[in-house]
C-alpha positions as CSV (number, residue, x, y, z in Angstrom):
1,X,-23.0,11.7,-17.6
2,X,-19.4,10.7,-18.1
3,X,-17.9,10.8,-21.5
4,X,-15.1,8.4,-22.4
5,X,-12.4,10.6,-20.9
6,X,-14.3,10.8,-17.6
7,X,-14.3,7.0,-17.4
8,X,-10.6,6.6,-18.2
9,X,-9.3,6.9,-14.6
10,X,-11.9,4.4,-13.4
11,X,-11.0,1.9,-16.2
12,X,-7.3,2.4,-15.6
13,X,-7.7,1.9,-11.9
14,X,-9.6,-1.3,-12.5
15,X,-7.0,-2.6,-14.9
16,X,-4.2,-1.8,-12.5
17,X,-6.1,-3.4,-9.6
18,X,-6.5,-6.7,-11.6
19,X,-2.8,-6.6,-12.5
20,X,-1.7,-6.0,-8.9
21,X,-4.1,-8.8,-7.7
22,X,-2.6,-11.2,-10.2
23,X,1.0,-10.3,-9.1
24,X,0.0,-10.8,-5.5
25,X,-1.5,-14.3,-6.2
26,X,1.6,-15.2,-8.2
27,X,3.9,-14.2,-5.3
28,X,1.7,-16.1,-2.8
29,X,1.8,-19.2,-5.0
30,X,5.6,-19.5,-4.8
31,X,7.6,-21.7,-2.4
32,X,8.1,-20.1,1.0
33,X,11.3,-21.9,1.9
34,X,12.4,-23.8,5.0
35,X,10.8,-23.5,8.4
36,X,13.7,-21.3,9.5
37,X,13.1,-19.0,6.6
38,X,9.5,-18.7,7.4
39,X,10.3,-18.1,11.1
40,X,12.7,-15.2,10.2
41,X,10.2,-13.9,7.7
42,X,7.5,-13.9,10.4
43,X,9.7,-11.9,12.7
44,X,10.6,-9.4,9.9
45,X,6.9,-9.1,9.1
46,X,6.0,-8.5,12.7
47,X,8.6,-5.7,13.0
48,X,7.6,-4.1,9.7
49,X,4.0,-3.9,10.8
50,X,4.9,-2.6,14.2
51,X,6.9,0.1,12.4
52,X,3.9,1.0,10.2
53,X,1.6,1.1,13.2
54,X,3.9,3.6,15.0
55,X,4.4,5.6,11.8
56,X,0.7,5.8,11.0
57,X,-0.2,6.7,14.6
58,X,2.2,9.7,14.4
59,X,1.2,10.8,10.9
60,X,-2.5,10.4,11.6
61,X,-2.3,13.0,14.4
62,X,-0.8,15.6,12.1
63,X,-3.1,14.6,9.3
64,X,-6.1,15.1,11.5
65,X,-4.9,18.5,12.7
66,X,-4.3,19.6,9.0
67,X,-7.7,18.2,8.1
68,X,-9.4,20.4,10.7
69,X,-7.4,23.4,9.5
70,X,-8.4,22.8,5.9
71,X,-12.0,22.3,6.9
72,X,-12.0,25.6,8.8
73,X,-10.4,27.3,5.8
74,X,-12.9,25.7,3.5
75,X,-15.9,26.8,5.6
76,X,-14.5,30.4,5.7
77,X,-14.3,30.5,1.9
78,X,-10.5,30.5,1.7
79,X,-10.4,27.1,0.0
80,X,-12.7,25.4,-2.6
81,X,-15.4,23.1,-1.4
82,X,-14.2,19.5,-0.8
83,X,-10.5,20.5,-0.4
84,X,-10.4,18.9,3.0
85,X,-12.1,15.8,1.7
86,X,-9.5,15.6,-1.1
87,X,-6.7,15.9,1.4
88,X,-8.2,13.1,3.5
89,X,-8.8,10.9,0.5
90,X,-5.1,11.3,-0.6
91,X,-3.9,10.6,2.9
92,X,-5.9,7.4,3.2
93,X,-4.9,6.2,-0.3
94,X,-1.2,6.9,0.6
95,X,-1.6,4.9,3.8
96,X,-3.2,2.1,1.9
97,X,-0.4,2.0,-0.7
98,X,2.2,1.8,2.2
99,X,0.3,-1.0,3.8
100,X,-0.1,-3.0,0.7
101,X,3.5,-2.4,-0.3
102,X,4.8,-3.5,3.1
103,X,2.6,-6.5,3.0
104,X,3.9,-7.6,-0.4
105,X,7.5,-6.8,0.5
106,X,7.3,-9.0,3.6
107,X,5.6,-11.8,1.8
108,X,8.1,-11.8,-1.1
109,X,11.5,-11.4,0.6
110,X,11.8,-15.0,2.0
111,X,10.2,-16.4,-1.2
112,X,12.9,-14.7,-3.2
113,X,15.6,-16.1,-0.9
114,X,14.0,-19.6,-1.2
115,X,14.0,-19.3,-5.0
116,X,17.6,-18.2,-5.0
117,X,18.6,-21.5,-3.4
118,X,17.7,-23.4,-6.6
119,X,18.2,-20.8,-9.4
120,X,19.2,-17.2,-9.8
121,X,16.6,-16.8,-12.6
122,X,13.9,-18.0,-10.3
123,X,14.9,-15.5,-7.7
124,X,14.9,-12.7,-10.2
125,X,11.5,-13.6,-11.5
């Protein structure tokens, strides 16, 4: 059974998840700007996700090769059990962080520009 210290990472992750979700909803609730701003933002978003697709395709090949190497080393006793699984988990979490970050960045850039048209304080917030 987990003691309180064992639960701390899970509780912290849940708190951070709720905070991030609230920030995302706050960003999505702001004004998107004119049609032209939305059109440019859509093109930027399309390019950003094309970049991520290409990057993740390249990185996934190397990650898969390294995962196989780590698995072989794990099975031969050179690495502790679940080392390859830990590597894979870290890789997937890193990819997810990049995906979420790019998503929010592309959603917020034109909203910041739209807010700057009326007030500098609004854009900074």
